[in-house]
C-alpha positions in Angstrom: -0.1 0.2 0.1 1.3 3.5 -0.8 2.6 5.6 2.2 0.0 8.3 1.6 -2.9 5.8 1.2 -1.9 4.0 4.7 -1.6 7.4 6.1 -5.5 8.2 4.8 -6.8 5.2 5.9 -4.9 5.4 9.4 -6.8 9.2 9.9 -10.2 7.7 8.8 -10.0 5.1 11.2 -8.7 7.2 14.0 -11.5 9.8 13.6 -14.1 7.4 12.7 -13.6 5.7 15.7 -12.8 8.4 18.4 -15.6 10.7 16.9 -18.0 8.6 15.9 -17.5 5.1 17.2 -17.1 3.3 13.8 -15.3 0.1 13.8 -16.2 -1.5 10.6 -13.0 -2.0 8.7 -14.9 -2.9 5.3 -16.4 1.1 5.6 -13.1 2.4 6.3 -11.3 0.6 3.6 -13.9 1.9 1.2 -13.6 5.1 2.3 -10.2 5.2 1.8 -10.2 3.6 -1.5 -12.6 6.4 -2.8 -10.9 9.3 -1.4 -7.5 8.2 -2.5 -8.4 7.6 -6.1 -8.1 10.9 -8.1 -7.6 9.2 -11.6 -11.4 7.9 -11.9 -14.0 10.3 -12.9 -16.5 10.4 -10.1 -20.0 11.8 -10.2 -19.1 15.1 -8.6 -17.0 15.9 -11.7 -19.8 14.0 -14.2 -22.0 16.6 -12.8 -19.8 19.6 -13.2 -18.9 18.9 -16.9 -22.4 17.8 -18.0 -23.4 21.6 -17.3 -20.5 22.9 -18.6 -19.3 24.5 -15.4 -15.5 22.9 -15.9 -14.8 25.7 -18.2 -13.9 28.9 -16.0 -12.4 29.2 -12.7 -13.6 26.8 -9.9 -13.5 26.6 -5.9 -14.0 23.7 -4.0 -14.8 24.8 -0.5 -13.8 22.3 1.4 -11.3 20.2 -0.4 -11.3 17.7 2.0 -8.4 15.2 1.1 -8.4 16.7 -2.4 -9.7 14.0 -4.5 -12.1 16.6 -6.5 -9.3 18.9 -6.7 -6.4 16.6 -8.4 -9.0 14.8 -10.6 -10.0 18.4 -11.9 -6.2 19.5 -12.1 -5.2 16.4 -14.1 -7.9 17.4 -16.5 -6.2 20.5 -16.9 -9.4 22.6 -15.2 -8.7 25.9 -13.4 -9.4 24.4 -9.9 -8.6 25.7 -6.3 -9.5 24.3 -2.9 -9.3 25.5 0.8 -9.4 23.1 3.7 -8.8 23.9 7.3 -7.3 20.7 8.5 -3.7 20.4 8.5 -3.7 16.3 8.1 -5.7 16.6 5.0 -3.2 19.3 3.7 -0.4 17.2 4.5 -2.0 14.0 2.9 -2.4 15.9 -0.1 1.0 17.3 -0.3 2.5 13.6 0.5 0.4 12.4 -2.3 1.4 14.8 -4.7 5.4 13.9 -4.2 4.9 10.3 -3.9 2.6 10.3 -7.1 5.1 12.8 -8.8 2.4 15.3 -9.6 3.5 18.6 -10.8 4.5 20.5 -7.9 2.7 23.6 -8.5 -0.4 21.4 -7.5 0.2 22.4 -4.0 -0.6 26.3 -4.6 -3.7 25.2 -5.5 -4.9 23.9 -1.9 -4.9 27.0 0.6 -5.4 26.5 4.0 -8.5 28.6 5.1 -11.9 28.6 6.5 -15.3 28.9 4.8 -15.9 31.6 7.1 -12.8 33.9 5.7 -11.7 32.9 2.1 -8.8 34.4 1.1 -9.9 35.7 -2.6 -11.3 38.9 -4.0 -14.5 39.5 -4.6 -15.8 38.1 -7.8 -13.1 35.1 -8.3 -14.7 32.3 -9.4 -17.1 31.1 -12.1 -18.3 28.0 -10.1 -18.0 27.2 -6.4 -18.8 23.5 -4.9 -19.4 22.9 -1.4 -19.9 18.9 -0.7 -20.9 17.5 2.7 -19.1 20.7 4.5 -21.5 22.9 5.5 -22.9 20.4 8.2 -19.1 21.1 9.7 -18.4 24.9 9.8 -18.6 27.1 12.4 -21.0 29.6 11.1 -23.1 28.6 8.1 -24.5 31.9 7.0 -20.9 33.7 7.3 -19.7 30.7 4.5 -22.5 31.5 2.3 -21.8 35.1 2.4 -18.3 34.2 1.8 -19.1 32.1 -1.2 -21.4 34.7 -2.8 -18.9 37.1 -2.3 -16.0 35.4 -4.4 -18.6 34.1 -7.1 -18.2 36.3 -10.1 -21.6 37.9 -11.5 -23.5 35.0 -13.7 -21.5 32.2 -11.6 -23.1 29.3 -10.0 -22.8 27.7 -6.6 -23.4 24.0 -6.0 -24.4 23.1 -2.4 -24.9 19.8 -1.3 -25.0 18.7 2.6 -27.1 16.3 4.8 -30.8 18.0 5.6 -31.3 17.4 9.3 -34.8 17.2 8.6 -34.4 13.5 8.2 -34.3 10.2 10.4 -30.6 9.3 9.8 -27.5 10.6 11.0 -24.9 9.7 8.2 -21.7 10.4 10.1 -22.6 8.3 13.0 -24.4 5.8 10.4 -27.2 5.6 13.0 -31.1 6.4 13.0 -31.7 9.9 14.4 -34.4 12.0 15.4 -34.6 14.9 13.0 -32.6 18.0 14.5 -32.3 15.9 17.8 -31.7 18.0 21.1 -28.4 18.0 21.8 -28.9 16.8 25.4 -31.3 13.7 24.1 -28.8 12.9 21.1 -25.9 12.7 24.0 -27.7 10.4 26.2 -29.0 8.1 23.3 -25.2 7.7 22.1 -24.2 6.8 25.2 -26.5 4.2 25.7 -25.3 2.8 22.4 -21.8 3.2 23.6 -20.9 5.9 20.9 -19.0 8.7 21.7 -20.4 12.2 21.9 -17.3 14.0 20.7 -18.7 13.6 17.2 -21.3 16.0 18.0 -19.3 19.2 18.2 -18.3 18.7 14.5 -22.1 18.9 13.3 -24.5 21.4 12.8 -27.9 20.6 12.0 -27.9 22.2 8.5 -31.3 22.3 6.6 -32.5 23.2 3.2 -35.0 26.1 4.7 -32.1 27.5 6.6 -30.0 27.8 3.5 -33.1 29.3 2.0 -33.4 32.1 4.7 -29.9 33.3 3.9 -30.9 33.5 0.0 -33.7 35.9 0.8 -31.3 38.7 2.0 -29.8 38.8 -1.5 -31.9 40.3 -4.3 -29.2 39.1 -6.9 -29.4 35.3 -6.6 -31.9 32.9 -7.7 -31.8 29.1 -7.1 -33.1 25.7 -7.9 -33.7 23.1 -5.3 -32.6 19.8 -7.0 -34.0 17.7 -4.1 -37.5 18.9 -4.9 -37.1 18.9 -8.6 -35.9 15.2 -8.6 -38.9 14.1 -6.4 -41.4 16.1 -8.7 -39.9 14.4 -11.6 -39.9 11.0 -9.9 -43.6 11.3 -8.8 -44.9 12.6 -12.5 -43.0 9.2 -13.7 -45.4 7.2 -11.3 -48.3 9.2 -12.4 -47.6 9.0 -16.1 -46.5 5.2 -16.3 -49.4 3.9 -14.2 -52.0 6.6 -15.5 -52.7 7.7 -11.8 -54.2 10.6 -10.2 -51.4 12.9 -8.9 -52.5 12.5 -5.0 -52.0 8.7 -5.6 -48.6 9.0 -7.2 -47.8 11.2 -4.3 -48.9 8.6 -1.7 -47.0 5.8 -3.8 -43.9 7.8 -3.8 -44.0 8.4 0.1 -44.3 5.1 0.6 -41.5 3.9 -1.4 -39.4 6.4 0.7 -40.1 5.1 3.8 -38.1 1.8 3.6 -35.1 4.1 3.6 -36.4 6.4 6.5 -33.8 5.3 9.2 -31.3 4.1 6.5 -30.4 7.2 4.1 -29.9 10.9 4.4 -32.0 13.6 3.0 -30.1 15.9 1.0 -29.7 19.5 0.6 -29.1 20.1 -2.9 -29.1 23.6 -4.6 -28.1 25.4 -7.3 -27.5 28.9 -6.9 -27.0 31.5 -9.5 -25.5 35.1 -8.9 -27.3 37.7 -11.7 -25.1 39.5 -14.0 -26.4 42.8 -12.3 
């Protein structure tokens, strides 16, 4: 195993155990394999490319272990990343050296937090934030900063857990929607799980993000979660020639089997107007 991959695996095992009490070796190996592979095209880049969002200057907030960032650089895209955690930056630099990637790749990932992005106004054509906002200190400030550095006409893609659901994707456990922290600690202690992971999480929701958007008169948005839901309902209605309310009921019943096993997603595309 590569030195960098072993380092990554050790860190994933340590954080999964210490913060969330996950001791599933198959899970940690799968995560390490996925995160370490920056050569295979991933769904995030396929989505970016399918909408021609790869042609301008791109920011990944936060870059994590650099999988998205490095793949984009391999493809010749003008992509940057910010990442606050030192061990992840160490891993990226270790990997760049080990794989003999161009040394200038290191300059494309910057240690910074989302609440204080180190870029001038109107810098990026496309910004992506994937599974990040649930970990920041101030969600609204991060949102303000991303819009600040986004160019007029640019797009911001936000994907994060929506904590109006009955599943917590970091603990891999059923969870009450936006569970009270005191109750959450009691629940986790009963399951012999560490409570320290709760300090790393914010109960983000789509309505919360949309409330931040409302203060701006120069942005529009598409809620892809709702869009995909309506498409699925319409497909049921058309395929089975059913009334709309019956199609919606069938859709809800189908979702019930995943209620304690799948997270709900914030999945928003936000565009900054030209004026």
